[in-house]
N, C-alpha and C positions, 0 to 999 in steps of 0.2 A: 504494500500500500504506500503510495507516494505521500510525502509530508506536505501539508497545506502551507502555502506561503504565509508569512506573518509580517504585517506592516509595522514599522517602527518610526516614530518621530524622534530625532536627535535635537536636543535643545542645549546649545553650548555657545558661548560668545567666542571661544577660541577656535579658529578655523582648523588649526593643526589637530586639536582634539577630535573634531568632527571627522577629519580625514582618517585618523587612527581608528576611530570607531568603525567607519565604513570598511576599512581594510580588515578589521577583525571579523566582520560578518560576511566577507566575500565567500562565495560558494557555499552558503548555508541557506536555510529556508527563510532567513530574515532579510527584509528589504527596507531600505530607508525611503519612506514616502514623503518626508519633508525635513528640512533643516531650518532651524530658527535660532535667533540670537537674543531673544528676550521673552518674558512671560506673556506679554500682550500678543505677540505673534504665535507663541505656543498655543494659547487658548484658541485663537482663530484657526490655526492649522488643525487642532484636535477636533473642533466643531465641524470643520469641512471634511477632513479625511477619515475620522473615526478609526484610528489604527488600533491594533491589538495591544501595543506597548508604547510607552513614552520613556525615553532615557533623557533625564534632566540633570544638568549640573546644579548642585545646591547653591552655587554662588552666582547663578544667573540673575541678570538685572531684571527688574520688574516691568519697566516701561521702555518703549522705544524712543520717546521724546522728552523724558524728564527723569530726574533723580528720584530716589526713594523706592521703597519696596524691593525686597530681594527674593532669593529663591524660595525661602520658607513661606513667605506670604504668597508668592506665586503658586507654590505647591498647594496651599490651602484653597486658593481660587480655583485651581485646576480640579481638585478633588470634589468640588461642589457640583461639577458638571455631571450630566446623566447621558449615557451610562458612565458610571464611575471609571475613570481611566486606571490602568495598571501602570504604576510609575516605578522605574528603576532609577535610583539616585546615583549620579556620578559625582565623585569628590576627589580632591587632592588631599595631601597630608595636612595642609593648613586649614582645611574645613572639615576634618574628620569628626570633630566634636559636634557638628550640626547634624550628622547622619542619624544619631539615635533619636533625636526629636522628629526628624523627617519620617523615620520608620514608625514611630509612635503615631504620627499624624495620618498615616495611611499608605506610605510608599511600600512597595512589595519587597524590594531588595536593594542592595547597593553594590557599586563596583568602583574600585579606585583607579584614578588616572595616574600615569598614562595607561591606556587600555591595553590589556593583554588578552589574546584570543580565548584562552581557556577560562579565565575569570569572567570575561565579558559574556561568553556563551552560557556559563553557569548562572549568572545573574538573570539573563534573558529567559533561561529555562525556568527559573524560579517564578518569574513573572508570568510566564505562560501557564505553568501548572496552576497558579492561583485562579486562572480563568474559570475552572470548573468548580471552584469552592472547595469545601472540606473533603468531599468525596474524591475529587481529582487529586488532591494532595495525598490522601490515603492510598489511592491506587498507585500514584507515583512512588510513594514510599514502599509499597508492597513490591513493585517491580524492582526497585533498588535492593530490597532485602533478598528477594529471590535470586537476583543476579549475584549478590554477595555470597549467598549460601552455596550456589552452584560452584563459584570460584573457590570458596573455602573447602568444599567437599573434594573438588579435584585436587587442590593443593595438599590437603591432608591425606588423601588416598595415595598420592605420589610419595609423600613423606613416609607414611607407614610402610609402603612397599619397599622403599629404600632401606628403612630400618630393618624390615624382615630379612632382606637380602644381606644386609651387613651383619646381622646376628647369625644367619645361616653360614656365613663364610668362616 
């Protein structure tokens, strides 16, 4: 069964960060449907495109034409929209302290910049699993546990076979 494409809006003022993000998701099911540089444009793009996920820098400026309001206030505005967006927070070391409050406010996951493919895809997967609510999270967890148990069983069988052969010698 082919994986369904998943639209993503990337909201970051830094052009290099947006390019790194796009490079991380190349050849995956994720597609950037819009790139924005402030919260006003993010909200407009979300209302127009309705993507599955939003990746938002926590330090994003709030307005395109005036100072004031930052990423946390923009996140609050975004989370008031219906249907409620699934937001992954992007942050640097200097804004790491803001992530906890963003997650408490309703963001699904976080990813640290500069973007690394494995961590970025993991955060997007967390955001996507949340789409189905608690049942989807439970199913996702069961798939992970089953996969782990199969790998553990294969590894332990190999270990015990090795030990039996070593003892027999």
